[in-house]
N, C-alpha and C positions, 0 to 999 in steps of 0.2 A: 652628885654633880661632878663632872670630870674636870680635872686640873688641866692647865695649859700644857703640861708635859705629856699627859695622856692624849690630848688632842693632837699634838705633834707626832706622837708615836702612831696613832690611828691613821693620820694623813700619810705618813711615810709607808705604812703597811699597804694602804690603798694604792699608792704610787708604784710600789714593787709589784703588786698584783696586776695592775694595768700593764706595766712593762713586760711582765711574764706572758700576759695574754698576747701582746703585740709580737713578742718573739715567737710565740707558738704559731700565730697567723703567718708570719714571714717564713717560718720553716715549712708550713703547709704549702704556701705559694711556691717556694723553691722546689718542693717535691713535685708539685703539679707541673711546673715548667720542665723539670727533668723528664717527667712522664710524657709530656707532649713532644719533647725533642726526640724521644725514643719510641714514638708511636709506630708500632709495627705496620699498621695500614699505610701510613705515609711512606715508610721505607719500601714496602712492597710496590706501591704505586710508582715510586721513583724508579725502582728496578724494572718495572714493566715499560716505562717510558724509554729508558735507556736501551732495553732490548729491542724496542720497536724501531730505534734509529740505526741499528746495526746494518740492515740491508742497504740503507741509504748511504751510510758511511763507507761501506765496502764498494759501492758503485762509484761514489765520488773519489775514493782513494785510487781505484783503478784508472779513472779518468785523469786525475792529477799526475799519476805516475807516467802515463803515456805522453801527456802534453809537456811536462816539465822535467821528466827524467829524474824523479826523486823516489824516495822509498817511504811511503806512508801506507798504513793499513787502518782497518777499523779500530784496532786496539790502541794505536797511538795517534789517532786522527787529530784530536784536539791538542795534544802535546806538540805535535809537529807544526800546527797552525798558530799556536798561541802567540808567537812573536810577531805575527803579521807579515813576515817575510814571504811566505809561500803565496798568500793571497795577493800581495803586491806583484809578485812575479807572474801570477796568473793574469792579472789585469794588463800588465805590459805585454804578455804573450798575445792576448786578444787584440791589443792595439796594433801590434806588429802585423798580425794576420790581416787586419782590416786595411792597413796601408798596402800590403802586398796585393790584396784583392783589387784595391783601387788602381794600383799601378798596372794591373793586368786587364783593366777595362771593366771590372765588375762594379759592384756597389761602392760608392765613395766612402771615405773614412771621416767625412765631415761630422757625422753623428757620434763618432768615437772620441772621448776626451783624450787629452794629452797624456803621455806616460806618467805613471805614479812615482812620486819620490819615495824611495825605499831605503831604510837603514838596514843594510844586510847583516850587520853584526849586532843587531838588537838582542838583548838578553831577556830571558823570561821575566815578565812582570815589570819591566823597566819603562821609563818614559818613552824611549825610542820604540818599544813594542806598541805602546798606546798610540804613538804618532803614526806608525805604519797602519794600524787598524783604522784610525781616523781618516788617513789619506785614501785608503781603499774604499771606505764607505762614501766619501765625497766623490770619488771616481764613479762608483756604482750609481749614485744619484744622477750624475751628469750623463751617464749612459742611458738612463731611463728605467733603472730598477725601482720598482714600487717601494714606498716606505714600509708597507706591510711586510715586505720580504727582507728587510734589513735587520741588523742586530746592533747592539750597543758595543762600543769599543771595549768596555770592561767585560762584556759577555764573551768576547774572544780571548782577551788577554788573561782573564781569570777563569776561563772555561765555564762560565755561568750559563751560557746559552747555546749548547750544542745543537739543539733542534733548529734555532733561528739561523745559526751559521750554515747548517746543511741546506735549509730552504733557500737561503740567499745564494749559495753556490749553484743550486739547481736552477734558479731563475736566471742567473748569470749564464749558465750553460745554454739555456734556451735562446738567449739573445746572441750568444757567441756562435750558435749554429748558422746564423745569417751570414757569417763571414767565412763559411767553409770549414768550420771546426767541428769535428765529429762530437756529438753530445754524449753524455753518459747513457748507459743502457736504459735506465728508467725514463729518461727524456725521449729517447728513440722509441721506446714502447708507447709512450703517450702519442707520439706523432702517428705511429702505425694504427693505433686505435681510432684516432681522429679521421684518418684516411678511410678506414673501413666504415665508419659511421657515415661519411659523406657518400660513399658508394651505395650504401643501403638506402639512402634517401634519393639519390639520382637515378639509379637503375630502374626501379619500379615505374617511374614516370616515363622513361624512354620506352619501355616494353608495353605499357598499357595505352599509350597515345594512339598507335595505329589501329587498335581494335575498336575505337569509339566510332559510332556511326554519326552522320551529320545531324540527325535528329537529337541524339544525345548531347552533341556539342551545343546545339541551340538551347537545349534544356539546361545544360550546365552553365552556359553563359547567362541565361535568365536567372538562375539560382545565384550566381555570383553578383549579378546586378542587384538582386533583392538584398543580398547580404550587405553590399555597399550602401544601399539606401538605409538599411537598418543602422549602419555605423554612423 
């Protein structure tokens, strides 16, 4: 029969064993977290995403350099934009072009929001940088940029959403082209492709129409009527 002292010693021994097991589990979990953080597949996937953005960054960088007379490249793209100053300058540039077009008798600037308030001396990661980003996003919404094309303020200021920032600027460039602003090369290429697709649809109809005989026209009309009845 065990004495009270022996019982206390056995209980203490069990507590130490349980504590040791918990420490071991915590150590294993920490090792697993470290392994997940250093997952080579995730790192490789992230690198592929970044590489895929390079052509878009280069195109947007050239576009911004021409419009705003700044010096930005694909390498420092997010670093230059992170204070929100450049995107606010871009918004105000588009607003001025819209006013000039309206004054010249073109499309009115009623759809273009008022100039963006910009803190030109905003520092990286500062409240003023976040305010610039927020003001720009509000301006884009008022202009008609879809929510699906916007980014979060932190995504720009902390460089967390480079893809979303690029897509937003591309969509803004499409809208800006309505006011006589030359779009980036990729947007221009989109327009050329759309024009070619329209030609491919329209031209065959024009060339095939004269060769149809009256009988065929009647038959076609009857077929269309049948289709309408089915609908």
